[in-house]
N, C-alpha and C positions, 0 to 999 in steps of 0.2 A: 430155604432155596439157595442154591449155589448160583451166584450172579456174576457174570463176566462183564467188564466194561471196556470199551474201546474208544479212545479219544486222542487222536494225534493232531488235533486242530486247536482252535481257540477254547480256552477254559472259562472265559469271562462269564458265560451264562450258565455255568454248570457246577460251580463249587458247592453251592448249598444242596443241590440235588444229589451230587456224589456223596456228600457227607451223610445224607439221609440213607443212601444205599448201604454205606459202610456200617452205620449204626443198626440197621434192621436186618441185614442179610449177610451171608458169608460171601464177601465181595472180593474179587480179584481184578486188577487192572493189567491189561495186556501191555507188555513192553517189548518192543522190537529189538532184537540183537543185531549187531552189525560188526562185520570183520573186515579189516583192511588187509587185503592179501595182494601179493605181487602179481599173481595170475588168477584167472577164473574168478575174479572178485564178484562180479554181478551174478554169475551162475551160482556160486556158493551161497551168497546172501539170499537169493531167491529161494533156493532149496531149504535153507535154514528157516526162513520166514514161513514157508508153507508148512513145514513140519511142526514148528512151534505153534503156529496158529491153529492147525488142525487139532493138536493136543489141547490147546486152550478151549476150543469149541467143544470137544468131547468131555472136558472136565467140568462143564457148567450146564445148568438147567436152562438158563436164558442168558443170551449175550445182548447187551444194550450198546448201540452205536450212537455216540453223540457226533453228529454230522455224517453225511454220506462220504464215502472214502474208498480208497483202494482196498482196504481191509474188508469193508462191507461187500464190495464186488467179489472178493476172494471167498468170503464166507458163503455167498449164495452159489458158488460153483462147487463147493465141497459137499460130500454126502451130508444129508440132514441129520444132525445129532442133537440139536437143541432149539429152543425157541429163539427167534431173531426179532428184535425191535430196534427201529432206528428213529431218531429225531432229526428232521431236516429243518434248516433255518431259512436260507434263501439261495445263496450262490451254489450251494451243494446240490440243490434240487436240479439246477441246470447242468452242473458239471457231471452228475452221475445218472441222469435220466436214462441213458441208453447203455450204461455199463453194468447195471445191476440186474440180476434175475429176480424181479419183484415177486414172482411166484413163490420164491423160497423165504420171503420175509413175512412174518406173522402179523406185525402191526407197524404202521407208519404214522409217526407223530408229526403233524405239521402245526406251525405256530399261528396260523390265521385261516379264516374261512376263504379268503382270497387265494391262498396257496392251495387249499384243499380243492377248490374249483379248478384251478390250473392243473393240478396233478391228475384229478379224476377225468378231466377232459382228454389228457394225453393217454392215460391208462385207465379206461372205464372199468376194466375187469378187476382193478385193485381198489375200487372206490370203497368197498365195504371194510377194508382194512384200515382206512384212514381215521385217525382220532385227532381232533383239534385241541391242543393244549397250548394256550398262548405263552409267549415269553413273559417273564415275571422278574420282580426285583425284591431285595431285602428292605422292607419298610423300616426296619430298625436302623439301617445304615443311612438311609436318605430321609431326613426329617426337615420340617419347616423351621426356619429361624427368623424371628422378627427382623425386618430391615426396612429402611426408607427406600422408596422408588427413586432410581437414579437415571433411568433411561438406558440401561445396559442390555444390549441384545447379545445372544450367544448361539453358537452352533458347535457341537462336539462330535467329531467323526474322523475317519481316515480321509485324508485329502485326496480324493479321487474324483474323476468326472461324474460318477453316479450320484455323488452327494451334492453336486451343483453349487458348490461354494462360490465359484466365479460369478454365477448368475446372482447369487445373494449379495455379493459385493456391489454389483451394478445396481441392484434394487436399493441397497442401503445408500448408495451415492445419491440417488434421486430423493429418497426419503429424508436424507440429511439437509436437503435444500428446503424442506417443508417444516422440519422440527429441529430446533437448536438443542445441542447438548447430548445427542445420542452417541453411543459408542458400541462398536461391534467387536466382540471377542470370539476369536476362532481357535478352538481347542482341537488338537489332533495332530498326528504325525504324517508327514508325506510318505507315501509308499514308494519304494525304489522303482517300481514299474511306471510310476506317474510323476517323476521328478519334473518333467516338462510342464505338467499341470501346476505344480507348486511354484515353479519359476514364473509361470504366466500370472498366477495370483499376486506374487510379489511385484511384478512389473505393473500390473493393473492398478494396484494401490498407489504406487509411486506416480503413475501417469494421471491418476485422478486426484492426487495430492491429499490422500486420506491417511497419511502416516500417523497423524495425531488422533484419528478417530477409529482406526482399526488396529487391533492388537492380535498378533499370532502368539498363542500360549504354548505351542508345541505339544508334545506328548503330555497328557494330563494323567498323573498317577494317583491323585487324590480327587476323584470326580465329585465326591460329596462336598468337599471344600470349594471346588471350582464353581459349582452351581450357586453357592451362596452370594456370589457377586452378580449373578445374572437375573434380570427382571423378566425378559421375554426370551424364551428358547424357541428356536426355529429348526424344523426338519424340512430341508429343501430337496430331498432326494427324488429321483424319478422311479425308484424301485426299492422296496424293503420287504423283509419277512414280516416282522412286527417289531419295529425299532425300539430298543431298550432305552436309549438315552432320553427320549421325551418322557418316558415313565419316571426315570430317575429325577429329571428336572422338575416335573410336576410335583413329585413327592417331596422335593426340596423347597417347594413354595413358588416355583416359577410359573408364569403364564406361558402357554405353549400354543404355537401355530404350526401347521404342517401343510406342505404341498399335498395335493390330492393323488398320491401314489396309490395303487390298487391295494386296498386294505386299510387305508388311513382312517376310514370311518369306524373301524373296529377299535381304534385307539382313542379317538377324540370325537367330541360332538361336532355336528356339521358346521356350526358357526366358527369353529377353530380351524377349518380346512379351506384352502384356497387353490385355485388353478393358476391365476396370472399374478404377475408382479404387482399390478395395480390393486388387485384384491388384497394381497399381502400388506401393501402399504396402507390401505384403507383400514384394515383390521388393527394394525399397529397404532395408527393415529387415534382410532376410537378408544383403544385401551389406554393410550397415553394420557388422554384428557379426563379419564374417570377419576372420581374421588378415591382417596386411600381406602375408605370403607368398601366401596364397590370392587376395587382391585382385590382386596382381601377376601371378599365373598366369592368372587370368581375362582380365585386360587384354591380356596377351601373346597369348592364344588368339584374342581378338577381332581384334587387329591383324593376325594371320596371315591371317584370313579376308579382311579388307580388302585386304591386300597381294596375295592370290591372285586376287581377283575384281574389284577396282576400282582397278587401277593405270592411270593415264592414259597411261603409255607403251605399254601394251598396247592400250588403247582407240583411240588415235589411229592405230595401225597397222591395226587392224581397219576403221576408217572409210576410210582411204586405200585399202586393198585393195578395198573395196566400190566406191569411186568409180572406180578403175581398171578394175574388172570392167565397170561400166556404160559407161565410155568406150570400151571395146574391143568391146562386144557390142550396143550400142543399134541395132536394125535400122531404126528409124523416122527416124533423123537424116538430113537432107539438108543437109549443111553448106554454108553460104554463106561465101565467103572474107571475111576481115576487111578 
């Protein structure tokens, strides 16, 4: 099968899947050409893009889109020449809801049942195309390393309002009045669009006099090493697709708690999910006073859940199987020879 791949967005969740595609099928990656011209620049580049992309579509049996995108919207406006499969994660669901002709898409991969319900409610006629394949991680990369409990809390994310890091700092401030020796590590880079949020975080920590108890680690390039210093990992977002960082943290031996964003129950047991700051604090306190043996037992139980549900070796096989199914059964394709 000739497989085309389109990904002009984040590759963090896709490397292992793409490698499997390359190893099992004749795979090509679309690369956009761009010309800097003194006049008619936009018009020329639009024309080149449409011509190149139409040829790319025609030369493949199936084209897989990692993320919703401008190119997915373009593909659904072109004559039907191949199977089209897209994997949507979270923000791209909202960004491209109304810009894609979903009738032209053969299969829609969503990463959680919560996102499936949301998509099917908006487009009930597309419900039978949806396949839920959860986000996943490389369990060989993220492994448990024996360590003594130190009371280190951590959050790893882009520093944007959706992640509610500001709220977590406030909750940590209250918690630090109840437990001595806690430390909060914040991993992640501020986004240019949210520099005011980052500055507000810095100001809040100064005004609460938390400089010795809260550390900004900035952009974390070796997350596997970063998780090794964290005892309790926290996901405090108000919306996620199916967040990968808690999976990585759990696989690395961390205890994990999550705000009850829609779909969190697909990631964690109910006892690890909270709505309010007081619930979060109570859960941290209860874990903090457990014996080392009980902490180890809970961490092992959580890691078993991740290994069973979110192993990328299983996920990439599921995605490839779906692509092959589309390649064999697409009744609308009228293939043009390369």
